[in-house]
C-alpha positions as CSV (number, residue, x, y, z in Angstrom):
1,M,13.1,-9.6,17.9
2,I,10.5,-8.0,19.9
3,H,7.2,-8.9,19.0
4,A,6.0,-4.9,19.7
5,E,2.9,-3.8,22.7
6,E,1.1,-0.1,22.9
7,K,4.2,0.9,24.8
8,H,5.9,0.5,22.5
9,R,3.9,3.0,19.6
10,E,6.1,6.3,20.3
11,I,9.3,5.7,19.3
12,I,8.1,3.1,16.4
13,M,6.5,5.8,14.5
14,K,8.8,7.9,15.3
15,Y,12.2,6.1,13.7
16,L,9.0,5.1,10.8
17,Y,8.8,8.8,10.3
18,E,11.3,9.6,9.7
19,Q,11.1,8.1,6.3
20,P,7.5,8.2,6.1
21,E,7.0,7.6,2.0
22,I,8.7,4.7,1.8
23,N,7.0,3.7,5.5
24,A,3.3,4.8,4.6
25,F,2.3,1.1,4.7
26,A,4.0,0.1,8.6
27,I,2.8,3.8,9.7
28,G,-0.9,3.3,8.3
29,D,-1.4,-0.5,9.3
30,I,-0.4,0.0,13.3
31,Y,-1.8,3.3,13.5
32,N,-5.6,2.4,12.5
33,Y,-4.8,-1.0,14.4
34,G,-2.4,-1.4,16.8
35,F,-0.7,-4.3,18.1
36,D,-3.6,-6.4,19.4
37,K,-5.5,-7.4,15.9
38,P,-5.1,-11.2,15.7
39,F,-4.2,-10.1,11.8
40,Q,-1.4,-7.6,11.9
41,D,2.2,-8.8,14.5
42,V,5.3,-5.7,15.0
43,W,8.6,-6.3,15.9
44,I,11.2,-4.3,16.2
45,D,14.9,-5.3,17.1
46,N,15.3,-3.3,20.5
47,E,13.1,-1.4,23.2
48,T,14.8,2.0,23.5
49,N,17.3,2.3,19.9
50,I,15.3,1.2,17.4
51,N,17.1,-0.2,14.6
52,A,14.3,-2.1,12.6
53,V,10.5,-2.5,12.4
54,L,8.6,-6.0,10.8
55,V,5.1,-5.3,10.8
56,R,2.9,-8.4,9.4
57,Y,-0.2,-7.0,8.1
58,Y,-2.7,-10.8,7.1
59,E,0.2,-12.4,4.6
60,N,2.3,-9.5,4.0
61,L,5.3,-8.4,5.7
62,C,7.1,-5.4,5.7
63,I,11.4,-4.7,5.9
64,C,12.5,-1.9,7.5
65,S,16.1,-0.9,8.8
66,Y,18.0,2.2,7.6
67,N,21.4,0.6,8.5
68,H,20.6,-2.4,7.0
69,L,20.7,-4.9,9.6
70,I,19.6,-8.7,8.6
71,F,17.3,-10.8,10.3
72,K,16.7,-13.6,7.9
73,D,16.6,-16.6,10.2
74,F,13.7,-14.9,12.5
75,I,11.6,-13.9,9.2
76,Q,11.9,-17.9,7.3
77,E,10.6,-19.0,11.1
78,L,7.5,-16.1,10.3
79,I,7.0,-17.1,6.5
80,D,6.8,-20.9,7.5
81,S,4.4,-20.4,10.9
82,S,2.3,-17.2,9.6
83,K,1.9,-18.1,5.9
84,I,3.7,-14.7,4.6
85,E,2.5,-14.7,0.8
86,S,4.6,-11.5,0.4
87,Y,7.4,-9.5,1.8
88,S,8.6,-5.7,0.9
89,G,10.3,-2.4,2.0
90,E,13.5,-0.2,0.1
91,T,14.8,-1.4,-2.4
92,S,18.2,-1.1,-1.6
93,Y,17.5,-3.6,1.8
94,I,15.8,-6.0,0.4
95,Q,16.9,-7.3,-1.7
96,S,19.7,-8.5,0.7
97,Y,16.9,-11.2,0.9
98,N,16.5,-14.3,-0.7
99,F,13.6,-16.9,0.1
100,D,12.8,-19.9,-1.3
101,N,10.1,-19.6,-3.7
102,F,9.7,-15.8,-3.1
103,Q,10.8,-15.5,-6.8
104,K,8.5,-12.9,-8.4
105,K,9.9,-9.8,-7.7
106,T,8.1,-6.4,-8.8
107,H,10.2,-3.5,-8.2
108,L,9.0,-0.2,-8.5
109,T,8.8,3.8,-8.5
110,L,7.5,5.4,-5.7
111,A,6.2,8.9,-6.0
112,H,4.1,11.9,-3.8
113,F,1.5,14.2,-4.6
114,T,2.1,17.6,-3.2
115,K,-0.3,19.9,-5.0
116,E,-4.2,19.4,-5.8
117,N,-5.3,18.6,-9.8
118,N,-8.4,20.6,-10.8
119,S,-8.1,19.4,-14.0
120,Y,-10.7,17.3,-14.8
121,D,-14.6,16.6,-15.0
122,Y,-15.7,14.6,-11.6
123,S,-19.2,14.2,-12.5
124,L,-18.5,10.2,-13.8
125,V,-16.6,9.8,-10.4
126,K,-18.5,8.1,-7.4
127,K,-17.8,6.8,-4.0
128,L,-16.9,3.0,-3.5
129,N,-18.0,1.0,-0.3
130,V,-18.2,-2.7,0.5
131,E,-21.1,-3.5,-1.4
132,H,-18.8,-3.2,-3.9
133,L,-16.7,-5.6,-2.1
134,D,-18.0,-8.1,-5.9
135,Q,-17.1,-5.8,-8.5
136,I,-14.1,-4.7,-7.0
137,M,-12.7,-8.0,-6.9
138,D,-13.2,-8.8,-10.5
139,L,-11.6,-5.7,-11.9
140,M,-8.8,-6.4,-10.1
141,Q,-8.3,-9.8,-11.0
142,Q,-8.9,-9.1,-14.5
143,C,-6.7,-6.3,-14.4
144,F,-3.8,-7.4,-12.1
145,G,-4.5,-11.1,-12.7
146,Y,-3.5,-12.4,-8.9
147,K,-5.4,-12.8,-6.4
148,V,-5.9,-9.3,-4.3
149,E,-7.9,-10.0,0.0
150,R,-10.8,-9.7,-0.2
151,E,-10.8,-10.1,3.9
152,A,-8.6,-7.0,3.5
153,I,-9.9,-5.1,1.6
154,K,-13.7,-6.0,3.0
155,N,-12.7,-4.9,7.2
156,E,-10.9,-1.4,6.1
157,F,-13.9,-0.5,4.6
158,L,-15.5,-1.8,7.6
159,T,-13.1,0.3,9.6
160,N,-13.6,3.2,7.1
161,T,-9.6,2.7,7.3
162,C,-9.5,3.7,3.5
163,R,-12.0,4.9,0.8
164,A,-12.4,4.2,-2.6
165,Y,-13.4,5.8,-6.3
166,G,-14.3,3.8,-8.7
167,I,-16.7,4.8,-12.6
168,F,-18.7,2.5,-13.8
169,D,-20.7,1.6,-16.8
170,G,-24.4,0.6,-15.8
171,D,-23.6,-2.1,-12.6
172,K,-19.7,-2.8,-14.6
173,L,-17.8,-0.9,-12.9
174,V,-15.2,-0.2,-14.8
175,S,-12.1,2.2,-13.6
176,M,-10.8,2.3,-10.1
177,A,-8.1,3.7,-7.3
178,K,-8.1,3.4,-3.2
179,S,-6.4,4.5,-0.7
180,T,-4.5,1.7,2.2
181,A,-2.6,2.2,4.7
182,E,-4.1,5.5,6.1
183,S,-2.6,7.5,9.3
184,E,-2.9,11.1,10.3
185,K,0.0,12.3,8.0
186,I,0.3,9.9,4.4
187,A,-1.9,7.5,3.1
188,M,-0.6,4.8,-0.1
189,V,-3.0,5.0,-3.2
190,V,-3.4,1.9,-4.7
191,M,-5.4,-0.6,-7.2
192,V,-5.4,2.0,-9.3
193,C,-6.6,-0.2,-12.9
194,T,-9.2,0.9,-15.6
195,D,-11.0,-2.5,-17.6
196,K,-8.7,-2.6,-21.2
197,E,-12.1,-2.1,-22.9
198,Y,-12.7,1.3,-21.5
199,R,-9.1,2.3,-21.2
200,G,-7.8,5.5,-23.3
201,K,-10.5,7.7,-21.6
202,S,-9.1,9.7,-19.0
203,Y,-10.9,6.7,-15.9
204,A,-7.9,5.9,-14.0
205,S,-6.6,9.4,-14.1
206,K,-9.8,10.8,-12.6
207,C,-10.7,8.0,-10.0
208,T,-6.6,8.9,-8.5
209,A,-6.9,12.4,-8.7
210,K,-10.3,13.1,-6.9
211,L,-9.1,10.6,-4.5
212,S,-5.7,12.1,-4.3
213,N,-6.6,16.3,-3.9
214,E,-9.0,14.5,-0.8
215,L,-6.5,13.1,0.8
216,L,-3.8,16.2,0.4
217,S,-7.3,18.3,1.5
218,E,-7.0,16.2,4.8
219,G,-3.1,16.8,5.2
220,K,-2.5,13.6,4.6
221,I,0.3,13.7,1.8
222,P,-0.5,10.5,-0.9
223,C,2.4,8.4,-2.0
224,L,2.0,5.8,-4.7
225,Y,4.1,3.0,-6.5
226,Y,4.4,2.7,-10.6
227,V,6.7,0.4,-12.2
228,D,4.8,1.0,-16.0
229,P,6.4,4.0,-17.8
230,I,2.7,5.0,-18.9
231,A,1.4,4.4,-15.5
232,A,4.6,7.2,-14.7
233,K,3.4,9.8,-18.0
234,I,-0.3,9.7,-16.0
235,Y,1.5,10.1,-12.4
236,M,3.2,12.5,-13.4
237,K,0.6,14.4,-15.5
238,L,-1.5,14.5,-12.5
239,G,1.5,15.9,-10.1
240,Y,3.2,13.0,-8.3
241,E,6.8,13.3,-8.0
242,N,9.4,10.2,-7.8
243,I,11.2,9.7,-4.4
244,G,12.0,6.7,-4.4
245,L,12.5,3.1,-5.0
246,Y,10.5,-0.1,-3.4
247,S,10.7,-3.6,-4.6
248,M,7.9,-6.0,-3.2
249,I,8.4,-9.7,-3.5
250,R,5.5,-12.2,-3.5
251,K,5.3,-16.6,-3.2
252,S,5.7,-18.5,-6.4
253,E,3.1,-20.4,-7.2
């Protein structure tokens, strides 16, 4: 594999934009951080005719190959040297990989949003920033129960490469939705959640709709992943449409 540089940007983006929604994380990471940041690396299999792209962002690895080329030995080296905690990609491809200590498998449905939803009252929805980081981390831990990369989220806020909306009860953040991997044409909607004591009030729907509308108004197609059938109903009601399958494999503790 070739460690990519700025000179490879055009050919890499051309390849990834063949399937922009499935590659939204990789596209956004390269668009925002390029090839010379200590927390990110990009690899390609060929300088003139790309068949695979790998992107390491902090401890996460995105793997893309439309014709399903396998690079197990190389990825094992990355796992060992870069302390990779998770890897992800299109489901039918990512299932070709199996690494020791990576057994937490999450298979998700990918959906996108192409029409604004103005059916909600957004008066309770507030924009979040880096000052809310502690509250965001607390809500993430309660709702998802796994480690969220604090420094990665902090960096996104400080570099204006994400945005987030939330609803508060006093000083307590009780619901939110956040973007990540934003680029000129696409963005991921992530960290959609509500404190269990505040569910059933459409809070997550309002945060997600507010964020999705704003992204779409800027020409960025919002995409998200889900696994929960209850979440599916919420997203379909908002106007999201299913377009594919995606898998994330996390390191076993």
